[in-house]
Phi, psi and omega in degrees: 000167183295340184244033190276349182285304181202140176227160177203148178294150180231301187251141175305140182304146179247126182286129175229173176295333184270349183140185177282122176273118177251124173264124186228172175246155175226165176237126174256126177270131176231171178295338179269358181119181184284152173233123178267130180228173182242136177225179180224151177217147173253129180249148180303138183296322184265334179230078189294356174281350180263128178278125177273314181197165176209158180292150181263005176201162179298145175270342175209129178232153178294122180231320183281157179304319182290346174266335184262334185238125180172203180301318174228109186286159177060051182228127161232130189217108182295138179227358177188157178209144177229127174262117182277159177298338180284350183096002178271143171249136175249121179251118178270133184215152174275146180232121177052026179055027179230344180208163177248135184232173174226136174242143181239151178202166171284126185300316180297323178294324178295318178296316179298321178296325178292326181283357179299332182234120178249123182293157177274000000 
């Protein structure tokens, strides 16, 4: 899978009808060094050690200069999230270990993207 080198929890799980949404980070190793990206997984509500589904690709990768160039380059690392009453989710993340940013998305779309891949 795209996140098979190393993963780690980032944001406290968010309860949804489909399970606990966990926003996490992964590390992809390349010949130029590691790239930190953000992905999502849904965990069973009653048995959160069981994976219900996970995204089949990163939901955020370093693309902008401020995400690629800094104290530690090629890093996006989620550190907080707020689900607004409007249905928008704001994900706060560190970029290149030099700044804090916010990315926004429709919360339901993020859950649907996570449901694209269901583990066996």
